[in-house]
C-alpha positions in Angstrom: -20.8 -11.7 13.3 -18.2 -9.4 11.9 -17.8 -6.1 13.8 -20.1 -7.0 16.7 -19.7 -7.3 20.4 -20.4 -11.1 20.3 -17.0 -12.0 18.8 -15.3 -14.7 20.8 -12.0 -13.7 22.5 -10.6 -16.9 20.9 -11.2 -15.3 17.5 -10.1 -11.8 18.5 -8.1 -11.9 21.7 -7.3 -8.2 21.7 -11.0 -7.5 22.2 -11.2 -9.6 25.4 -11.7 -7.7 28.6 -10.1 -10.4 30.8 -6.7 -11.5 29.4 -5.7 -13.5 32.6 -6.6 -16.9 31.2 -4.9 -16.7 27.8 -2.0 -19.0 26.9 1.4 -17.4 26.6 1.6 -15.1 23.6 4.4 -14.3 21.1 3.9 -10.9 19.5 6.2 -9.8 16.7 6.0 -6.1 15.7 8.0 -4.2 13.3 8.5 -0.4 13.3 6.4 -0.1 10.2 3.6 -2.4 11.4 0.2 -0.7 10.8 -1.1 -2.0 14.2 2.1 -1.4 16.1 0.6 0.6 18.9 -2.3 -1.8 19.3 0.1 -4.8 19.4 2.2 -3.1 22.1 -1.0 -2.2 24.1 -2.1 -5.9 23.8 1.2 -7.1 25.3 1.0 -4.6 28.1 -2.6 -5.7 28.9 -1.4 -9.3 29.1 1.5 -8.3 31.5 -0.9 -6.3 33.7 -2.9 -9.4 34.4 0.2 -11.4 35.2 0.1 -13.2 31.9 3.1 -14.2 29.8 3.9 -12.4 26.5 7.0 -12.1 24.4 7.1 -8.8 22.5 9.6 -8.5 19.7 
């Protein structure tokens, strides 16, 4: 259901609490991106768990 806690991390990876088992991520962010800060935070959370993310 939209906006609920039951959303699968496969549908909304940024909502996942545990990012350690995700595949490598490619995150492309522009300086005018509306979700710029959230995208950067997502990449940092992946790195903190030892995951692989490219942030551009």
